[in-house]
N, C-alpha and C positions, 0 to 999 in steps of 0.2 A: 126225347121224349119216345116213347114208343107205342105205335098205335096198331093195335091187333084186327079189330074188327069194327063195323060200321063207317057212320062218317065224322071226321072232322072238321066242322065248318070255320073257318075264318073270316073274320068282318074286319079284322084290326091288325095293324102293321105287326104289331109285337102279342098277338093273341097266344101264339104258341111259345112264349117265354122270349131269353135274351137270345141272341146268335150264338152264344156259346153252346148251346144245350144240343143243338140238331133236333131234327126228327126223323122216325123209320117208321116207314109204313107197311105191313106186313099183306101178303096176298090176300085179298077179299075186303080190304080196308081202303078207305082214300079219305083224301086232304080237298077239301073244296074253299077256292077261292072267291069271293063277291065284295061288292062295295068300294071299289077302285085303291086297293092296298096296295103298299110298297113294302114287302119284306124284305127285311137288310140280309147279310150275309150269313145265313145260316143253313148248313148244310144238310138235305134231305137225302136220305136214303129210301127209292120205291123199290115194291115188288107186285107184279102181279096187272090186274086190268081194272081194279076197282069194286066198288059194288053194282052188278046187273051191268059189268061191261062200261062204266061210266066214265073211267080213268083212276088210276091209283092218283094220280093230281088232276086236278079237276076246276077251272075256270068257270064260273057258274054265270058268270055276268059283270059287265064293266071291263075295264082297262085293269088288271092286276100285274105284279111283279115280284119274282123271286132272284134274289141276288147269291143265293148259296150254292154251293156244287153240289150237282144232282149225280147220285150213284144210282148204278141199276143193278140192284141185287139178283134180280131175273128178267124174264123177258116183262115190259113194261108197257101199259097205254097211257098217255096223257091227252087227255079230250079238253076241249073250248068248246062249252055250249052255245056262247053268244061273246059279243067283244073280245078284247085281245088279251092273252097272257103272253107276258115277257119274261124269257129264261136268260140270264148273263152271266150265271157262275162255273159256266162249263157241266160236261155230263160224261162220265166214265161208266164202264162196265164191259168188260172187254167178253166177246161170246155171246151178246144177248141183243134181242130184237126189242129197238124203240119205235111203238107205232105213235102216231100223231094224228088224233080224231076231232071231230063234232063239226058243226055248224060256224061255229068260231074261229078265231084266228091264232095262231102261236108265232111267235118271233124269238128266234134265238139270236144274242148278240154276244161280243164282248170275247166269251170264251169258248173253244172248240165243243164238239161232241167228236170222243175218242173211244177208242178201245179196238184192238187186233179181233176182227170177226165180229163186230158188231154190226148190227144191218139197221137200217131206218125203214119205217113203211109208212107213208101216207095215206091214210082216207076219209073217208065222211066229205061233206062240202066246203070246209073253210079254207083258208090260207095259208101256208106254211111257208113264211119268211126264214131262210137263213141267211145271216149277215156277217158271216165269218167263216173263216177257210176251217175246213172238219178236216180230221184224221181217221174216222172210223173206217175200216177196211172192208166192209162187209157190202154187202148191195144196196142201192137206193130203190125201194121198191114205192112206184108213183101209182097207187091204185083210187084215186077220187082227190076230188078238189084240186086246188090249184098249189104248187110248190114255186118259189119266187127265188130264184137264184141272180146274182151279177159275175158270178165266177165260177167255173167247172169244179175249182176245188169246196167250194161251197156242198158239194154232194156227194163227201169225202174224199178217200183217197183208193177205195177200190175200184175196179173196172167196170162194174156192171150197174146198168140203169135199165131197170124193167116199168113197164108201162101196163096196166090194167084197168083203164080206163081215167087215170090221172092228167093233168094239164102241169107243163115246165112253162114258167113263165120268164122270160129274159128281161132282167131290168137294165142290164148292158149287152156289147156284144161278146158273144161267148163261142167258144169254139170246143165242143163235145168229140172231137174226131179219135180222143185216145180212150174214148169208152165203149164198150160194147152195149147196143141199144138195140133191146127186145122189145116188141110189142105184140103184146097178148091178147085175146080175145075181145078185152073190155076198149082197146083201141087206144090210142095217146093224142094229146095234143099238144102242140107248141105253139105259145103263144109269144112271138118276137117283139111285139108291138111297132117301135120305131128303129128297133135292133136287129143285128145279122145274129146269125147261127150257121156253123159249120159244123158239118156234118159227113167227112169225107170218106168214112167207111160203109155210109149206110147205117140199115138197122136191120134186124131178124125178127122173125115171128110170121104169125099169119092174122093179126090185128090190123085195122085200119089206123095210117098216121092223117093226124088233120095239122093242119097248118091255120 
């Protein structure tokens, strides 16, 4: 299914057809999920930031999931307005930027976000939970909301972590000494909870670091 413009609102697990078909979303179009649905292993290719920058893939409400492989055809925005969107099929797309935003939550499980030069950016007020070791080689840009990890490899295999207003939440003890941490004007928050964080090499930049 090729979706070229406007919004495709899915409110049933098989509303887009069988998992064999696949979904392709052109720049300026959007697939929206609501109603607590679980889409199976249907591949989806995303392009652009959706309608009015609301996300090429958008979780409108409720706990929804997509188990198919996700391909970044270009720079892509995924938003969760409320509730939680769970993505478990892995994400590929060399050289592109994946931006996660919105007031709701997004969780990646089971399969990695990969791609040489692929960059991950978090903005908006929600929580991004990275539950698997990821292999994208670009920077992790934490510009808003919370990004939750239990191991440094969940922020990819690149060396740069850039803060500009975001929070990094440690779900277990994490050593980020191998990364170059830059804190920009928006500042950074490290939420360790009851866990420890090791930053043997400190951080760069002019912003304030809050623990």
